[in-house]
N, C-alpha and C positions, 0 to 999 in steps of 0.2 A: 504494499499500498504506500502511495505516494502523499505526503502531508506537506503543504504549503502553511507557513505559520508567519505571522508577523502581529506586531503590536501597532496599535493605532496612535503611534507618537513618533516625533522626529528627534525626541530627546536621546543624547548620547548615551545616558546614564538611564534610560527608561526602565521604570519598575514593571512595566507591563511587558517588555521585551523580556526581562529575566523571567517572569511568570510564564510567558507564552513558550520561552525555549525550553524550561524546565517541562511544562506540561506535554508539549508535543513529543518530548524524546520519551516519555513515559509508553508510548504506543509500542508494542513489541512489533519486530518485523517489519516496522516502517521505515521508509527513507525519509528523511526530514530535511526541509529547506526553509531556513528562517530567513525573511526577506526584511529590509530594513527601509522603512519610508524614505529615510535620507537619499537613497538611490534613485527615487521616484519624484524628487522635487520637481515642481511647476511652477509657473506664474499662478497669480491666484486667478482661478476661473471665473469669466464673464462671457456673456455671448458675444459681446464685442471683439473680444481676444480670441476667440473661437473661430469668429469669422476672418479675421486677421492671419491668424496661423494654422487653422486647420486643426487636423486630429493629431495630438502630440505622439511621437513615437514612444515615450515613456508610458504613456497610458496603455496604448497597445501592448508594450512588453509587460505590464502589471496585469492585464487582462489575460495573455498568454500563461503567465506564471499560474494565475488561479486556475486556468483551463487545463494545465498538467497536472492538477491534483485530483486524488479520489477524495480527500477531505481537506478542510480549512479549519485551522485552529485560530483565533484571533481574541487578543486581549486589547480592550479599547481603553485607552486615557481618557479621564474625565477632566474637561476645562471647562470652569463654570457652569457645571451641569450638562455639558454637552460634549460633542466629539471634539477631539482635536482639530485644529486647523490643517495640520498635515494629512490627518484622515481624511476629512471632508474634500480637501481639494483634490486628492488623487480620485477619490469616489466620484466626485462631480465630473471628473474630465472622464473618467472611465466610462460613466453610465451615459455620457454623450456618445460614446461609440457602440456601448451595448447595454440594454437596460437591465438585462439581466447580468449584474456584475459577477455575482457569486455562482452564475451558471448552474443553478439547481445542485450544488454540491453540498454534502453534509457539512455543517458547520458547528464547532463547539465554540460557544462565544463566551468570553470571560473579561472581567476587569478587575483591578485592583488599585487602591489609593492608599495613601497614610492615614486616612479616616477610619472610623469605624463603619461607615456605609459601603466602603470598597468599591466606589464607583456605581452604586446602585441606579443613579440617575441617567447615565450612559447606557448602561447595560438595559435600562429598560426602554429607553427610545429605539437602541439597536433591535431589541427584541421586537418591538413592533413595526420598525420601518424596514429592516433588512430583508424579511422575506418577500417585500414587493420587488426587490432587486435579487431575486434567485437565490437569496439564502436559506437552505434547508437545514434550520437550526435544530439541531436535535438533543443539545443540551446546553445549558448556562452554568456559569460559575463565578462567584464573586469572593475575592480574598480581602477581607476587611484588615486594617492595621498592616500593612505590609511590614513594615519595619520590625514589628513585634512578632509576625507570624512567617517570615520568610529569612532565611539564613543568608545573606548574600555571599559569603566565603564558601558556602557549600553549594549553593546555586540550587537549594530546593526549599520547599515548603517545610517549616521547622514546628509548627504547630500540628500535632498528629490527628486531632479533628478534622482541619481542613485537608491535611495531606490524604486521609482516608476517605474523604468526600470525594476529592478529585481522581484518586485512584479508582474509586467505585465507578465514577462517571466514564473514566477510559475503558474499564473492563465491560461496560456495556455496550461499546461500539463493536459491531462485527460486520464485516465485509466478505 
């Protein structure tokens, strides 16, 4: 099984990238590729700019990466209760080329944050919105209090309760 994983963040120290990397690599017998949204940086989307420059190759490349996967694992950063600009921008550019950005792939949708809600607002937004763009969301997971529940040095969830939750979710996936 091929998994494409990414964090909905362009931070070089993204806690969501740390989480998505850990979780994607829990899948046995999977080939995992973790994308970095910094590799898909584009000017801020607008219809005027789209008319001027057309369909950017980076958005095409992003869509091709998603197409190559059997499963997508994504952990969204929450900025002011919503998507990060980095995710929203590549999503907007991509959706102009293909409405079903996630191409009916199985999606494990996650979020984390330093706070007690673990990105619950962005997770709820994505859970309601992304299926309209071809995301077959088969499970969601939120990790609250990232720095209390994730060991950055060991690169894994340190709280057994949350670690067991995500491992149970991973076990439920069968392809």
